[in-house]
C-alpha positions as CSV (number, residue, x, y, z in Angstrom):
1,X,17.9,0.7,0.5
2,X,17.4,-3.0,1.0
3,X,20.5,-3.3,3.2
4,X,18.6,-1.2,5.9
5,X,17.1,-4.3,7.5
6,X,16.3,-2.5,10.8
7,X,14.4,0.3,9.0
8,X,10.9,0.8,10.6
9,X,9.7,4.0,8.8
10,X,10.3,4.9,5.2
11,X,9.0,8.2,3.7
12,X,9.2,8.4,-0.1
13,X,6.7,11.2,-0.3
14,X,6.6,13.4,-3.5
15,X,9.1,11.9,-5.8
16,X,8.9,10.4,-9.3
17,X,9.0,6.7,-8.3
18,X,7.3,4.5,-10.9
19,X,8.0,1.0,-9.4
20,X,8.9,-0.6,-6.1
21,X,11.5,-3.4,-6.4
22,X,10.6,-6.9,-5.2
23,X,13.7,-6.7,-3.0
24,X,11.7,-4.6,-0.5
25,X,10.6,-7.9,1.0
26,X,14.0,-7.8,2.9
27,X,12.8,-4.8,4.9
28,X,11.2,-7.0,7.6
29,X,11.1,-4.3,10.3
30,X,9.2,-1.8,8.1
31,X,6.0,-0.8,9.8
32,X,5.3,2.5,8.1
33,X,5.6,3.2,4.4
34,X,4.7,6.5,2.7
35,X,4.6,6.2,-1.1
36,X,2.3,9.2,-1.7
37,X,2.6,11.6,-4.5
38,X,4.7,9.5,-6.8
39,X,4.0,7.9,-10.2
40,X,3.1,4.3,-9.2
41,X,0.9,2.4,-11.5
42,X,0.8,-0.7,-9.2
43,X,1.9,-1.9,-5.8
44,X,4.1,-5.1,-5.9
45,X,2.8,-8.2,-4.0
46,X,6.0,-8.2,-2.0
47,X,4.7,-5.3,0.1
48,X,2.1,-7.6,1.5
49,X,4.7,-9.7,3.1
50,X,5.9,-6.8,5.3
51,X,4.7,-6.1,8.9
52,X,3.2,-2.8,7.8
53,X,0.9,-1.0,10.2
54,X,0.6,2.2,8.0
55,X,0.6,2.3,4.2
56,X,0.0,5.5,2.4
57,X,-0.1,5.2,-1.4
58,X,-2.3,8.2,-2.1
59,X,-1.9,10.5,-5.1
60,X,-0.4,8.0,-7.5
61,X,-1.7,6.3,-10.6
62,X,-2.8,3.0,-9.1
63,X,-5.6,1.2,-11.0
64,X,-5.8,-1.7,-8.5
65,X,-4.4,-3.2,-5.3
66,X,-2.6,-6.5,-5.2
67,X,-4.9,-9.5,-4.4
68,X,-2.5,-10.4,-1.6
69,X,-3.5,-7.2,0.3
70,X,-5.3,-9.4,2.8
71,X,-1.9,-10.7,4.1
72,X,-1.2,-7.4,5.8
73,X,-2.6,-8.7,9.1
74,X,-1.1,-5.8,11.1
75,X,-2.2,-3.0,8.8
76,X,-4.1,-0.3,10.8
77,X,-4.1,2.6,8.3
78,X,-4.5,2.4,4.5
79,X,-4.7,5.5,2.4
80,X,-5.1,4.9,-1.3
81,X,-7.0,8.1,-2.0
82,X,-6.6,10.1,-5.2
83,X,-5.8,7.2,-7.6
84,X,-7.6,5.5,-10.4
85,X,-8.8,2.4,-8.6
86,X,-12.0,1.0,-10.1
87,X,-12.5,-1.9,-7.6
88,X,-11.2,-3.0,-4.2
89,X,-10.0,-6.6,-4.0
90,X,-12.2,-9.1,-2.2
91,X,-9.4,-9.9,0.3
92,X,-9.4,-6.4,1.7
93,X,-12.0,-7.8,4.2
94,X,-9.2,-9.9,5.7
95,X,-7.6,-6.7,7.2
96,X,-9.0,-7.3,10.7
97,X,-6.6,-4.7,12.3
98,X,-7.6,-2.0,9.9
99,X,-8.8,1.1,11.7
100,X,-8.6,3.8,8.9
101,X,-9.3,3.3,5.2
102,X,-9.2,6.3,2.9
103,X,-10.4,5.6,-0.7
104,X,-11.6,9.1,-1.7
105,X,-11.2,10.4,-5.2
106,X,-10.9,7.1,-7.0
107,X,-13.1,5.5,-9.7
108,X,-15.0,3.0,-7.5
109,X,-18.4,1.9,-8.6
110,X,-19.1,-0.9,-6.2
111,X,-17.7,-2.0,-2.8
112,X,-16.9,-5.6,-1.9
113,X,-18.9,-7.4,0.8
């Protein structure tokens, strides 16, 4: 997969993926990534070094987001619904381009400033 350096959209919807390799950082043209309905327990920090505009990680087993999430400066849509996330990272406030945030059906008790 990581030889597809011109790849802009990657749809991995409804598989049994448990981990995303750090080598995904090579996909420097990737603007849309759909990881929904998999078995992910976490998202690797390397995803935060991509030029993503859309990230869908809904319906997984995520318990948190990487602290580096604030580095996704171009991110416009983030769907992390239907996971097991208990808190959003403080740096989520750095997503200035964000237009759509879906956090429904998680375990959130408080929201960051």
